VOLUM-171625 format. One record per residue (C-alpha): residue number from 1; residue in one letter; x negated, y negated, z. Coordinates in steps of 0.25 Angstrom, whole numbers, plus 2048, in hexadecimal, padded with zeros to 3 digits. Each point is the difference from the previous one (the first is absolute). Example, Ala and Ser with C-alpha at 12.3 -4.5 7.8 and 13.67 -1.06 7.14 Angstrom:
2
ATOM    n  res   xx   yy   zz
ATOM    1    A  7CF  812  81F
ATOM    2    S  7FA  7F2  7FE
***
This chain:
396
ATOM    n  res   xx   yy   zz
ATOM    1    M  F40  515  5CB
ATOM    2    R  7F6  7FE  80C
ATOM    3    I  7FC  7F1  7FF
ATOM    4    G  7F5  7F9  808
ATOM    5    L  800  7F1  802
ATOM    6    F  7F2  7FB  805
ATOM    7    T  801  7F2  806
ATOM    8    N  7F7  7F8  809
ATOM    9    N  80C  7F7  804
ATOM   10    Y  80C  806  806
ATOM   11    R  80A  7FE  80B
ATOM   12    P  800  7FA  80B
ATOM   13    L  7F9  7F6  7F6
ATOM   14    V  80B  7F7  7F9
ATOM   15    N  7FB  7FD  7F2
ATOM   16    G  804  802  7F1
ATOM   17    L  7F7  80C  7FE
ATOM   18    A  805  807  80C
ATOM   19    T  80E  7FD  7FC
ATOM   20    S  7FD  806  7F2
ATOM   21    V  7FA  80D  805
ATOM   22    E  80C  802  80A
ATOM   23    S  80A  7FC  7F5
ATOM   24    F  7FB  80B  7F7
ATOM   25    A  7FE  80A  80A
ATOM   26    R  80F  7FF  805
ATOM   27    A  805  800  7F1
ATOM   28    F  7F7  80D  7FD
ATOM   29    R  806  807  80C
ATOM   30    R  80E  7FC  7FC
ATOM   31    A  7FD  807  7F3
ATOM   32    G  7FC  80D  807
ATOM   33    H  7F0  7FF  7FF
ATOM   34    E  7F6  802  80C
ATOM   35    V  7F9  7F4  803
ATOM   36    T  7F4  7FD  809
ATOM   37    V  7FB  7F2  803
ATOM   38    V  7F1  800  803
ATOM   39    A  7FE  7F4  808
ATOM   40    P  7F8  7FA  80C
ATOM   41    R  803  803  80E
ATOM   42    Y  803  7F3  808
ATOM   43    P  7FE  7FE  80F
ATOM   44    D  80E  7FC  801
ATOM   45    G  806  809  7F5
ATOM   46    G  809  808  809
ATOM   47    P  803  80F  800
ATOM   48    P  7FD  809  7F4
ATOM   49    E  809  7FF  7F4
ATOM   50    P  805  80B  7F7
ATOM   51    G  7F9  7FE  7F2
ATOM   52    V  7F5  7F7  805
ATOM   53    L  7F2  805  802
ATOM   54    R  7F9  7F6  808
ATOM   55    V  7F1  7FE  7FE
ATOM   56    P  7F7  7FB  80C
ATOM   57    G  7F8  7F3  7FE
ATOM   58    F  7FA  7F3  805
ATOM   59    R  806  7F2  802
ATOM   60    A  7FC  7F7  7F4
ATOM   61    P  7F6  7F7  806
ATOM   62    T  806  7F3  7FB
ATOM   63    H  80E  803  7FF
ATOM   64    H  804  809  80C
ATOM   65    A  80E  803  7FB
ATOM   66    Y  7FA  809  7F6
ATOM   67    V  7F9  80E  802
ATOM   68    L  7F5  805  7F7
ATOM   69    P  803  80F  7FF
ATOM   70    V  7F5  80A  800
ATOM   71    A  803  80B  7F6
ATOM   72    S  7F4  808  804
ATOM   73    W  806  801  80E
ATOM   74    P  7FF  80F  804
ATOM   75    G  80C  808  7FC
ATOM   76    V  806  7F5  7F7
ATOM   77    G  7FB  807  7F3
ATOM   78    S  805  80E  804
ATOM   79    R  80E  7FA  804
ATOM   80    V  801  7F9  7F2
ATOM   81    A  7FC  80D  7F9
ATOM   82    A  80A  808  808
ATOM   83    L  80B  7F7  7FA
ATOM   84    Q  7FD  806  7F2
ATOM   85    L  804  7F3  7F9
ATOM   86    D  805  800  7F2
ATOM   87    V  7FC  7F1  7FE
ATOM   88    F  7F7  7F7  807
ATOM   89    H  805  7F1  800
ATOM   90    A  7F6  7F6  805
ATOM   91    Q  804  7F2  803
ATOM   92    H  7F2  7FA  801
ATOM   93    P  7F2  803  7FA
ATOM   94    L  7F9  801  80E
ATOM   95    L  801  808  80D
ATOM   96    L  80C  809  7FF
ATOM   97    G  801  7FD  7F1
ATOM   98    A  7F2  805  7FD
ATOM   99    A  802  80C  809
ATOM  100    A  80D  803  7F8
ATOM  101    A  7F8  800  7F3
ATOM  102    R  7F6  80A  806
ATOM  103    W  80A  809  805
ATOM  104    A  808  7FF  7F3
ATOM  105    R  7F4  804  7F8
ATOM  106    R  7FD  80C  809
ATOM  107    S  80E  805  7FF
ATOM  108    K  800  7FE  7F1
ATOM  109    R  80D  7F7  802
ATOM  110    P  803  7F3  7F9
ATOM  111    L  7FD  7F3  806
ATOM  112    V  809  7F4  7FF
ATOM  113    Y  7FC  7F2  804
ATOM  114    T  809  7F4  803
ATOM  115    Y  7F9  7F2  7FE
ATOM  116    H  807  7F9  80B
ATOM  117    T  7F6  7F5  803
ATOM  118    H  7F8  7F5  7F8
ATOM  119    Y  7F4  804  809
ATOM  120    D  7F8  7F4  7FB
ATOM  121    R  809  7F7  806
ATOM  122    Y  7FD  806  80E
ATOM  123    A  7F1  7FE  7FF
ATOM  124    H  801  7F5  80B
ATOM  125    Y  802  80C  80A
ATOM  126    V  7F2  806  7FE
ATOM  127    P  7F4  7F9  805
ATOM  128    G  7F7  7FB  7F5
ATOM  129    P  801  7F8  7F3
ATOM  130    S  80F  800  7FC
ATOM  131    H  7FD  7FF  7F1
ATOM  132    L  7F7  80C  800
ATOM  133    I  809  808  809
ATOM  134    A  80C  7FD  7F7
ATOM  135    R  7F8  806  7F4
ATOM  136    L  7FC  80C  807
ATOM  137    A  80E  802  805
ATOM  138    V  805  800  7F2
ATOM  139    R  7F5  809  7FB
ATOM  140    Q  804  80A  80B
ATOM  141    A  80F  800  7FD
ATOM  142    V  7FD  802  7F1
ATOM  143    A  7F7  80B  802
ATOM  144    F  809  807  809
ATOM  145    A  80C  7FE  7F7
ATOM  146    N  7F8  807  7F5
ATOM  147    R  7FE  80C  808
ATOM  148    A  80F  802  802
ATOM  149    D  809  808  7F6
ATOM  150    L  80A  7F5  801
ATOM  151    V  801  7F1  805
ATOM  152    I  80C  7FA  805
ATOM  153    A  803  7F1  7FE
ATOM  154    P  80B  7F9  807
ATOM  155    G  803  7F7  7F4
ATOM  156    P  7FC  7FC  7F2
ATOM  157    A  7F7  7F5  804
ATOM  158    V  7F8  809  809
ATOM  159    A  7FF  80B  7F5
ATOM  160    H  7FA  7F5  7F7
ATOM  161    T  7F6  7FC  80A
ATOM  162    L  7FB  80E  802
ATOM  163    H  7FE  802  7F1
ATOM  164    T  7F8  7F2  7FF
ATOM  165    Q  7F8  805  80C
ATOM  166    G  7FC  80D  7F9
ATOM  167    V  809  80B  805
ATOM  168    T  801  80B  7F5
ATOM  169    T  809  809  808
ATOM  170    P  80E  800  7FB
ATOM  171    V  809  7F6  808
ATOM  172    A  80E  802  803
ATOM  173    I  809  7F5  806
ATOM  174    V  808  804  80C
ATOM  175    P  804  7F5  80A
ATOM  176    T  804  803  80E
ATOM  177    G  80F  801  802
ATOM  178    V  807  7F6  809
ATOM  179    A  80D  802  808
ATOM  180    L  80B  7F9  7F9
ATOM  181    S  806  7FB  80D
ATOM  182    P  7F6  7FC  80A
ATOM  183    R  803  804  80E
ATOM  184    S  808  7F7  809
ATOM  185    A  805  800  80E
ATOM  186    G  80E  7FC  7F9
ATOM  187    I  801  7F2  804
ATOM  188    S  806  7F5  7F7
ATOM  189    R  7F8  7F5  7F9
ATOM  190    M  804  7F6  80A
ATOM  191    E  7FD  809  80C
ATOM  192    A  7F2  802  7FA
ATOM  193    R  7FE  7F1  7FE
ATOM  194    H  805  7FC  80E
ATOM  195    A  7F5  80A  805
ATOM  196    L  7F6  7F8  7F9
ATOM  197    G  806  7F3  805
ATOM  198    L  806  7FC  7F3
ATOM  199    E  80D  7FB  7FA
ATOM  200    E  806  804  7F3
ATOM  201    G  7FB  7F4  7F8
ATOM  202    D  7F2  801  805
ATOM  203    P  7F6  804  7F5
ATOM  204    L  7F8  80D  804
ATOM  205    G  7F5  806  7F9
ATOM  206    L  7FB  80E  803
ATOM  207    S  7F2  806  7FE
ATOM  208    G  7FC  80E  804
ATOM  209    G  7F3  808  801
ATOM  210    R  7F3  802  807
ATOM  211    L  7FA  7F3  805
ATOM  212    A  7F3  800  7F9
ATOM  213    R  7F7  7F6  7F8
ATOM  214    E  802  808  7F3
ATOM  215    K  80F  7FF  802
ATOM  216    N  7FF  7F1  7FE
ATOM  217    Q  80A  7FB  80B
ATOM  218    A  7F7  7F4  802
ATOM  219    F  804  7FC  7F2
ATOM  220    L  80E  801  804
ATOM  221    L  7FE  7F7  80C
ATOM  222    S  7F9  7F6  7F7
ATOM  223    A  80C  800  7F6
ATOM  224    W  80A  7FF  80C
ATOM  225    I  7FB  7F2  803
ATOM  226    L  804  7FB  7F2
ATOM  227    I  80E  808  802
ATOM  228    L  803  7F8  80D
ATOM  229    R  7FE  7F3  7F9
ATOM  230    D  80D  802  7F8
ATOM  231    L  807  80B  80A
ATOM  232    P  7FC  7FB  80E
ATOM  233    A  809  80B  806
ATOM  234    A  7FA  80B  7F8
ATOM  235    R  7FB  80C  809
ATOM  236    L  7F6  80B  7FD
ATOM  237    V  800  80E  806
ATOM  238    L  7F4  808  7FF
ATOM  239    V  803  80F  803
ATOM  240    G  7F3  809  803
ATOM  241    E  7F4  801  808
ATOM  242    G  7F1  7FF  7FD
ATOM  243    D  7F2  7FB  804
ATOM  244    D  803  7F3  7F9
ATOM  245    R  80C  7FC  809
ATOM  246    A  7F8  7F7  80A
ATOM  247    R  7F9  7F8  7F5
ATOM  248    L  80E  7FE  7F9
ATOM  249    E  807  7FC  80D
ATOM  250    R  7F4  7F6  802
ATOM  251    M  802  7FB  7F2
ATOM  252    T  80F  7FD  802
ATOM  253    R  7FD  7F8  80C
ATOM  254    D  7F4  7F8  7F9
ATOM  255    L  80A  7FD  7F5
ATOM  256    G  80B  7FC  809
ATOM  257    I  80A  80A  7FB
ATOM  258    G  800  809  80B
ATOM  259    E  80F  7FE  804
ATOM  260    R  804  804  7F1
ATOM  261    I  7F8  80D  800
ATOM  262    R  804  80C  808
ATOM  263    F  7F7  80C  801
ATOM  264    V  808  80C  805
ATOM  265    G  7F6  80B  7FF
ATOM  266    V  803  80F  7FC
ATOM  267    V  80F  802  7FE
ATOM  268    P  806  80E  803
ATOM  269    H  805  807  7F4
ATOM  270    E  80E  7FF  805
ATOM  271    A  800  7F1  800
ATOM  272    V  7F9  7FD  7F3
ATOM  273    G  80D  7FE  7F8
ATOM  274    D  805  7F5  80A
ATOM  275    Y  7F4  7F7  7FC
ATOM  276    Y  803  802  7F2
ATOM  277    R  80F  7FD  802
ATOM  278    A  7FC  7F3  808
ATOM  279    A  7F7  7FA  7F5
ATOM  280    D  802  7F8  7F4
ATOM  281    L  7F3  803  7F8
ATOM  282    F  7F5  80A  801
ATOM  283    L  7F2  7FA  7FF
ATOM  284    F  7F4  809  7FB
ATOM  285    P  7F2  7F9  800
ATOM  286    S  7F7  80C  7FF
ATOM  287    T  7F8  802  7F3
ATOM  288    S  7FA  80D  805
ATOM  289    E  80B  80A  7FF
ATOM  290    T  802  80B  7F6
ATOM  291    Q  80F  802  801
ATOM  292    G  806  7F6  80A
ATOM  293    F  808  809  808
ATOM  294    V  806  7F5  809
ATOM  295    V  804  7F9  7F3
ATOM  296    L  808  80C  7FB
ATOM  297    E  806  801  80E
ATOM  298    A  805  7F1  800
ATOM  299    M  805  802  7F2
ATOM  300    A  808  80C  804
ATOM  301    A  806  7F8  80B
ATOM  302    G  804  7F5  7F6
ATOM  303    L  7F6  7F5  803
ATOM  304    P  7FA  7F8  7F5
ATOM  305    V  7F1  800  800
ATOM  306    V  7F6  7F5  7FE
ATOM  307    A  7F2  806  7FE
ATOM  308    V  7F2  7FC  7FC
ATOM  309    V  7FC  807  7F3
ATOM  310    S  7F9  80D  803
ATOM  311    D  801  80E  7FA
ATOM  312    A  80B  805  809
ATOM  313    A  808  7F3  7FF
ATOM  314    A  7FF  800  7F1
ATOM  315    D  805  80E  7FE
ATOM  316    L  80C  7FD  809
ATOM  317    L  803  7F2  7FC
ATOM  318    G  7FA  7FE  7F2
ATOM  319    D  80D  7FE  7F9
ATOM  320    G  805  7F6  80A
ATOM  321    R  80D  807  804
ATOM  322    G  7FD  803  80E
ATOM  323    G  7F8  7F4  804
ATOM  324    I  7F5  7F6  7FC
ATOM  325    L  7F1  802  7FE
ATOM  326    T  7F7  7F4  803
ATOM  327    P  7F1  7FD  7FF
ATOM  328    E  7F9  801  80D
ATOM  329    E  801  7F1  802
ATOM  330    P  809  7FA  80C
ATOM  331    E  807  7F5  7F7
ATOM  332    P  806  809  7F6
ATOM  333    F  803  80A  80A
ATOM  334    A  807  7F6  809
ATOM  335    R  808  7FB  7F4
ATOM  336    S  805  80E  7FC
ATOM  337    V  805  802  80F
ATOM  338    G  806  7F2  800
ATOM  339    G  807  802  7F3
ATOM  340    L  806  80D  804
ATOM  341    W  805  7FB  80D
ATOM  342    A  807  7F5  7F8
ATOM  343    Q  807  80A  7F7
ATOM  344    P  808  80A  808
ATOM  345    E  806  806  7F4
ATOM  346    R  7F3  803  7FA
ATOM  347    R  7FB  806  80D
ATOM  348    Q  80C  809  7FF
ATOM  349    A  7FE  804  7F2
ATOM  350    M  7F2  804  803
ATOM  351    G  803  808  80C
ATOM  352    M  80A  808  7F8
ATOM  353    A  7F6  802  7F5
ATOM  354    G  7F6  804  80A
ATOM  355    R  809  80B  806
ATOM  356    R  802  806  7F2
ATOM  357    I  7F1  800  7FE
ATOM  358    A  7FD  807  80E
ATOM  359    A  80B  80A  7FC
ATOM  360    G  7F6  806  7F6
ATOM  361    Y  7F6  803  80C
ATOM  362    A  808  80A  808
ATOM  363    P  7F7  809  808
ATOM  364    D  805  80D  7FA
ATOM  365    A  7FF  7FB  7F2
ATOM  366    C  7F2  7FC  802
ATOM  367    A  7FC  80D  807
ATOM  368    A  806  808  7F5
ATOM  369    R  7F7  7F9  7F6
ATOM  370    L  7F4  803  808
ATOM  371    L  805  80F  803
ATOM  372    G  801  802  7F1
ATOM  373    L  7F1  7FB  7FE
ATOM  374    Y  7FC  809  80C
ATOM  375    E  807  80C  7F9
ATOM  376    E  7F9  7FF  7F3
ATOM  377    L  7F3  7FE  806
ATOM  378    T  801  80C  809
ATOM  379    R  803  809  7F4
ATOM  380    V  7F1  7FF  7FB
ATOM  381    S  7F6  7F9  809
ATOM  382    R  7F9  7F4  7F9
ATOM  383    A  80B  800  7F5
ATOM  384    V  806  7F3  7FC
ATOM  385    P  80F  7FF  801
ATOM  386    A  806  800  7F2
ATOM  387    H  809  7F4  802
ATOM  388    V  7F6  7F7  806
ATOM  389    R  7FC  7F7  7F6
ATOM  390    A  7F3  7F8  802
ATOM  391    I  803  7F2  803
ATOM  392    R  7F8  7F6  7F8
ATOM  393    P  7FD  7F2  805
ATOM  394    R  80A  7F6  7FC
ATOM  395    E  7FC  7F6  7F5
ATOM  396    A  7FB  7F3  806
***
């Protein structure tokens, strides 16, 4: 099968959506399929890559790490047509996603759309009244979903949200797979801790992800003040980079906790596992995720998780086996963290349960599920896969 994955975010950017696209592309290729990722061309993107069609564009005016691809750029449409794709899979409702819908319609091939993002929670990035922009963003995403032949939700909570928002296209749940053993440089836990200036008994919390307002790291810092009251030696490591870093660093200084917080920036893939190995807990404050890829990665590494209630966290931790869900309030969050640090046996049990949960998200298994859906869609354009059952909203 010839598969086109159309994304407005791709490497060298490091974020969950780019990781998802790359994970599926690799798994599809391992299964013997021909995959083309259609993505923006970045000024520092390096040499051409096989299987990637780069689309010229312009730097985003407010967030310069992002490029806004121009699908109408001369030659882009003809290059896509020459691929003779069997399925067009859009990762966004705008830009290359909207272009994918047009190209799919012209070629009479099915359009699949993955709902990666709660767009209403990113309204602050667009100049104007946030409440109005949020409503328009939801309306645009729903309208695009209803033009697709199939919508992919990364978890049950997102599928429920889509139906309550008015999506009538069939929805299938296909999460992004995660490597069961995060990459590591091969050093021991003690070596990883010593590299961070820690001894074995020092409590260490880890949080990972893009540093941005919607990721809610400011909440985590507010909770850390309370954690330090009972655990004055506790340290927090934040892995990731983003536009909010300077504000967060100022916040740690203003709160007087700068010595207990460490910002390490983007970590190379080959060293990610070392941070998981060094930590005692993984902390997830974001409420804007649709899957929580970093949570799955932490669970695969055997770390118990404390997370603020969200769609992504509820799907992964709702049964309480791999971690704890808390309200978005510093006091209960801090109590949960402190309680787990006081119970090493419980931490260990949660870590083992998390590994078992993560094992159900092997990349090739998730890709096989999606490939099966593609194959049924391509048999007859606009047909609904027989085994895709319409997902109805959960009862309140």
